C-alpha positions as CSV (number, residue, x, y, z in Angstrom):
1,M,-19.6,36.8,17.2
2,K,-20.9,36.5,13.6
3,N,-17.5,37.7,12.3
4,K,-15.7,35.0,14.3
5,I,-17.9,32.3,12.8
6,S,-17.4,33.7,9.3
7,K,-13.6,33.6,9.7
8,A,-13.8,30.0,11.0
9,I,-15.9,28.9,8.1
10,R,-13.6,30.7,5.6
11,F,-10.5,29.1,7.2
12,S,-12.1,25.6,7.2
13,A,-13.1,26.0,3.5
14,I,-9.6,27.1,2.5
15,F,-8.0,24.3,4.5
16,L,-10.3,21.7,2.9
17,L,-9.7,23.0,-0.6
18,T,-6.0,23.1,-0.1
19,G,-6.1,19.5,1.1
20,I,-8.1,18.4,-1.9
21,L,-5.7,20.2,-4.2
22,I,-2.7,18.5,-2.7
23,L,-4.2,15.0,-2.9
24,T,-5.4,15.4,-6.5
25,A,-2.1,17.0,-7.7
26,D,-0.3,13.7,-7.1
27,I,-2.7,11.9,-9.4
28,A,-2.8,14.7,-12.0
29,F,1.0,14.8,-12.3
30,S,1.8,11.1,-12.1
31,Q,3.4,9.7,-15.1
32,N,2.7,6.4,-16.8
33,D,5.3,3.7,-17.3
34,A,6.6,2.8,-20.7
35,E,4.4,0.3,-22.5
36,G,5.3,-3.4,-21.7
37,S,7.6,-2.4,-18.8
38,K,7.4,-3.9,-15.3
39,D,9.3,-3.8,-12.1
40,P,11.8,-6.5,-11.2
41,A,10.6,-9.2,-8.9
42,L,13.4,-8.6,-6.4
43,F,13.1,-4.8,-6.0
44,T,10.3,-2.4,-5.2
45,R,10.1,0.9,-7.0
46,M,11.1,4.2,-5.2
47,K,8.1,6.5,-4.7
48,G,7.7,9.1,-7.4
49,Y,9.7,7.3,-10.0
50,H,8.4,5.8,-13.3
51,I,9.8,3.8,-16.2
52,Y,10.2,6.1,-19.1
53,R,12.1,3.7,-21.5
54,Y,12.0,0.0,-21.7
55,D,14.0,-2.4,-23.9
56,D,13.5,-6.2,-23.6
57,L,17.0,-7.5,-24.5
58,Q,18.2,-11.0,-24.1
59,F,21.8,-9.6,-23.9
60,D,23.5,-6.3,-24.7
61,Q,27.0,-5.2,-25.6
62,Y,28.8,-2.0,-24.9
63,E,32.1,-0.9,-26.6
64,F,34.5,1.3,-24.7
65,K,38.0,2.5,-25.1
66,I,40.5,1.4,-22.5
67,S,43.6,3.0,-24.0
68,S,44.9,4.2,-27.4
69,E,44.7,0.6,-28.6
70,K,41.7,-0.9,-30.2
71,P,38.3,-0.6,-28.4
72,R,37.2,-3.5,-26.1
73,S,33.7,-4.9,-25.8
74,L,31.8,-5.9,-22.7
75,R,28.9,-8.3,-23.3
76,A,26.2,-8.8,-20.7
77,T,24.2,-12.0,-20.9
78,P,21.4,-13.3,-18.7
79,C,22.3,-15.4,-15.7
């Protein structure tokens, strides 16, 4: 009888410690967002993701090659 109680206490302790470890691991391994960054007003962030880089640009431009001719530019401006 004493042996069964001892096993039950040991199982309960292991189960409790495992639960605490799992709950604290999420906090310990969470990453901080880049300074000054924020989520867009229209979207919610997917769980487990963070903002690792943030550039506050009024507009941006990207140059790409369409053919062997000269490169073309695409400019994005705010709406």
